[in-house]
C-alpha positions as CSV (number, residue, x, y, z in Angstrom):
1,M,44.9,111.3,49.9
2,T,44.1,107.9,51.4
3,E,46.6,106.1,53.6
4,P,48.1,102.8,52.2
5,K,46.4,99.6,53.3
6,I,49.7,98.3,54.5
7,I,51.9,100.7,56.4
8,T,55.6,100.1,57.1
9,E,58.1,101.7,59.5
10,R,61.7,100.9,60.3
11,R,62.5,100.9,64.0
12,G,66.1,100.1,64.3
13,H,66.6,96.7,62.8
14,I,62.9,95.9,62.9
15,L,60.4,96.4,60.1
16,L,56.9,97.1,61.4
17,I,54.2,95.9,59.0
18,G,50.7,97.1,59.8
19,F,47.3,96.2,58.4
20,N,45.7,99.5,57.8
21,R,42.1,99.1,56.5
22,P,40.3,99.4,59.8
23,E,37.0,100.6,58.3
24,K,36.7,97.1,56.7
25,R,38.0,95.3,59.8
26,N,41.3,94.9,57.9
27,A,39.7,92.5,55.4
28,A,42.3,91.8,52.7
29,D,41.5,92.9,49.2
30,F,44.0,92.4,46.3
31,E,45.7,95.7,46.9
32,L,46.3,94.9,50.6
33,L,47.7,91.5,49.7
34,R,50.0,93.0,47.1
35,L,51.3,95.6,49.5
36,L,51.8,93.0,52.2
37,S,53.8,90.9,49.8
38,D,56.0,93.9,48.9
39,A,56.6,94.6,52.6
40,Y,57.8,91.0,53.1
41,G,60.1,91.5,50.1
42,E,61.6,94.6,51.6
43,L,62.2,92.7,54.9
44,E,64.0,89.9,53.0
45,R,66.1,92.1,50.8
46,D,67.3,94.8,53.2
47,P,70.5,93.6,55.0
48,G,69.8,96.2,57.7
49,L,66.5,94.6,58.7
50,R,66.7,91.6,61.0
51,V,63.1,91.0,62.2
52,G,59.6,91.7,61.0
53,L,56.7,92.6,63.3
54,V,53.2,92.3,61.9
55,Y,50.3,94.0,63.6
56,A,47.0,95.8,62.7
57,V,45.5,99.3,63.1
58,G,42.0,99.5,64.5
59,D,39.8,97.2,66.6
60,H,40.6,94.0,64.6
61,F,43.5,92.1,63.2
62,T,41.7,90.9,60.1
63,A,38.3,89.7,59.1
64,G,39.9,87.6,56.4
65,L,39.6,87.9,52.7
66,D,37.5,90.6,51.0
67,L,35.8,88.0,48.9
68,A,33.9,90.5,46.8
69,D,37.3,91.8,45.5
70,I,39.3,88.5,45.6
71,G,36.7,86.1,44.3
72,P,36.6,87.3,40.7
73,R,40.4,87.3,40.6
74,I,40.7,83.6,41.2
75,G,41.5,82.1,37.8
76,A,42.3,78.8,36.4
77,D,45.8,79.0,38.0
78,G,44.5,80.2,41.3
79,L,45.5,83.6,42.8
80,T,49.0,85.2,42.6
81,I,49.4,88.1,44.9
82,E,53.1,88.9,44.9
83,S,54.9,91.3,42.6
84,D,58.3,90.7,41.1
85,D,59.9,92.2,44.3
86,G,57.4,90.7,46.7
87,I,57.3,87.5,48.8
88,N,54.2,85.6,49.5
89,P,53.6,86.3,53.2
90,W,52.2,82.8,53.7
91,Q,55.3,81.3,52.0
92,V,53.3,78.8,50.1
93,S,54.7,79.6,46.7
94,G,58.1,77.9,47.2
95,Q,60.1,80.8,48.7
96,C,60.7,80.9,52.4
97,L,61.5,84.1,54.3
98,S,65.0,84.0,55.8
99,K,64.3,86.4,58.7
100,P,62.0,85.8,61.7
101,V,58.6,87.4,62.0
102,V,56.8,88.2,65.2
103,I,53.0,88.8,65.0
104,A,50.6,90.7,67.4
105,V,46.9,89.9,67.0
106,H,43.8,91.3,68.6
107,G,40.0,91.6,68.0
108,T,38.9,89.4,65.2
109,C,41.5,87.1,63.5
110,L,40.0,85.0,60.8
111,T,41.3,82.8,58.0
112,L,44.4,84.4,56.5
113,G,45.1,85.9,59.9
114,I,45.5,82.5,61.4
115,E,47.5,81.4,58.4
116,L,49.8,84.4,58.8
117,I,50.4,83.4,62.5
118,L,51.2,79.9,61.3
119,A,53.7,81.3,58.7
120,S,55.3,83.5,61.4
121,D,57.6,82.4,64.2
122,I,56.2,83.9,67.4
123,A,52.7,85.1,68.1
124,V,51.3,87.3,70.8
125,A,47.5,87.7,71.2
126,A,45.3,90.0,73.2
127,R,43.1,88.0,75.6
128,S,39.9,89.0,73.9
129,T,41.0,87.9,70.4
130,T,38.5,85.7,68.6
131,F,39.8,83.2,65.9
132,G,38.2,81.4,63.1
133,Q,39.3,79.3,60.1
134,I,36.0,79.6,58.4
135,E,36.8,78.9,54.7
136,V,34.6,75.8,54.6
137,S,31.7,78.0,55.5
138,R,32.3,80.1,52.4
139,G,32.7,77.1,50.0
140,I,36.5,77.2,49.7
141,L,39.5,75.7,51.5
142,P,42.2,77.5,53.4
143,F,44.9,78.2,50.7
144,G,47.4,80.1,52.8
145,G,49.0,77.1,54.4
146,A,46.5,76.1,57.2
147,T,46.0,72.6,55.9
148,I,49.8,72.1,56.0
149,R,50.9,74.0,59.1
150,F,47.9,74.0,61.4
151,P,48.0,70.2,62.1
152,R,51.8,70.4,62.6
153,A,51.5,73.3,65.0
154,V,48.6,72.2,67.2
155,G,48.1,68.5,66.4
156,W,45.8,66.8,63.9
157,G,42.6,66.7,66.0
158,N,42.9,70.3,67.2
159,A,43.5,71.6,63.7
160,M,40.7,69.6,62.1
161,R,38.3,70.6,64.9
162,Y,38.4,74.1,63.6
163,I,39.4,73.7,59.9
164,L,36.5,71.3,59.2
165,T,33.8,73.0,61.3
166,G,34.6,76.7,60.7
167,D,33.8,77.2,64.4
168,S,35.3,80.2,66.2
169,F,37.6,79.9,69.3
170,D,39.0,82.3,71.8
171,A,42.5,83.3,72.8
172,A,42.6,80.9,75.7
173,E,42.0,78.0,73.4
174,A,44.5,79.4,70.8
175,H,47.1,79.4,73.6
176,R,46.1,76.0,74.9
177,I,46.6,74.3,71.6
178,G,49.8,76.2,70.8
179,L,48.7,78.5,68.0
180,V,49.9,81.6,69.9
181,Q,52.8,81.6,72.3
182,E,51.8,84.4,74.7
183,L,48.5,86.1,75.9
184,V,48.5,89.6,77.2
185,D,45.9,92.1,78.3
186,D,44.1,93.9,75.6
187,G,46.1,96.8,74.2
188,E,49.5,95.3,75.2
189,Q,50.0,92.9,72.3
190,F,52.0,95.3,70.2
191,D,54.4,96.3,72.9
192,R,55.0,92.7,74.0
193,A,55.6,91.6,70.4
194,L,57.9,94.6,69.9
195,A,59.9,93.6,73.0
196,I,60.3,90.1,71.6
197,A,61.3,91.4,68.2
198,E,63.9,93.7,69.8
199,R,65.3,90.8,71.7
200,I,65.7,88.8,68.5
201,A,67.2,91.8,66.7
202,A,69.9,92.2,69.4
203,Q,71.2,88.7,68.7
204,A,73.7,87.9,65.9
205,P,71.6,88.1,62.7
206,L,73.6,85.5,60.8
207,A,73.2,83.1,63.6
208,V,69.5,83.8,64.0
209,Q,68.9,83.3,60.2
210,A,71.0,80.1,60.2
211,A,69.0,78.7,63.1
212,L,65.7,79.6,61.5
213,A,66.8,78.2,58.1
214,N,67.9,74.8,59.7
215,A,64.6,74.5,61.5
216,K,62.6,75.3,58.3
217,L,64.8,72.8,56.4
218,A,63.9,70.1,58.9
219,V,60.2,70.8,58.5
220,R,60.3,70.9,54.7
221,E,62.8,68.2,53.9
222,G,63.2,66.2,57.0
223,D,65.6,65.7,59.9
224,A,68.4,64.1,57.8
225,A,68.5,67.1,55.5
226,A,68.8,69.5,58.4
227,E,71.3,67.4,60.2
228,A,73.6,67.4,57.2
229,Q,73.7,71.2,57.3
230,L,74.5,71.7,61.0
231,Q,78.2,71.3,60.8
232,P,78.7,73.4,57.6
233,A,76.5,76.1,59.1
234,L,78.6,76.1,62.3
235,V,81.8,76.4,60.3
236,R,80.5,79.4,58.4
237,L,79.3,81.1,61.5
238,A,82.4,80.4,63.5
239,T,84.5,82.4,61.1
240,S,82.2,85.4,61.0
241,E,82.9,88.8,62.6
242,D,79.9,88.4,64.8
243,A,81.3,85.2,66.3
244,A,84.4,87.1,67.3
245,I,82.2,89.8,68.8
246,G,80.2,87.3,70.7
247,M,83.2,85.6,72.1
248,Q,84.8,88.9,73.1
249,A,81.5,89.9,74.8
250,F,81.5,86.6,76.7
251,L,85.1,87.0,77.9
252,T,84.6,90.6,79.0
253,R,81.1,90.2,80.3
254,T,79.9,93.0,78.1
255,Q,76.9,93.4,75.8
256,A,77.6,92.3,72.2
257,E,76.8,94.7,69.4
258,F,76.5,92.5,66.4
259,V,77.2,93.8,62.9
260,G,75.7,91.0,60.7
261,R,79.0,90.0,59.1
């Protein structure tokens, strides 16, 4: 019996989501993409889950698309990977994830791997990671959001330098331009990403989701739309059970144990 190409594990309030096709350098075929979509759907729907952590089994994060499998599936309407219960992990189909995602990358991280970083919220990379947005070298364009998010994340010139040439770049460059937030020694990327995810999961989940939603609203619809929602969001949160727990923890100088209500 073969292992699934995406493995999931609950660890407290965190959903671990692992690429698990190491014999193919975690290249993504349609089955892997569908399973990844399902995992994101589980993260979104389960109220007990507060954070996702994406990582990979083996020596590489991902070699990108398995074009031999994916190419023939691209029809007149493009490529749809999500099931009825799934969410497009790159969030380019109109639906945004309401919960934060931390991502740990290592080895080779190509094309959809970079786009998954861009669609996540915090990225940790091993120092020896090699990156590449190489779609133009294969005769296609990035279709998982790099054309939208890469310039926004790292600046127009930095993004076009790699999108338009297909050139590879190292982890130091990824950190310099702001694609990843932290560099760690090889083998430490998962533990560091988990520590960040645990720190997020310990905060008030409704507040985390509200902050994330407002930031995404500003990106998608502009500052004015986000500004209009700040006070209504504050009012909703102020009357929550978690706000009372947070205030009590502040007054008593104790650690808050939030309940998500």
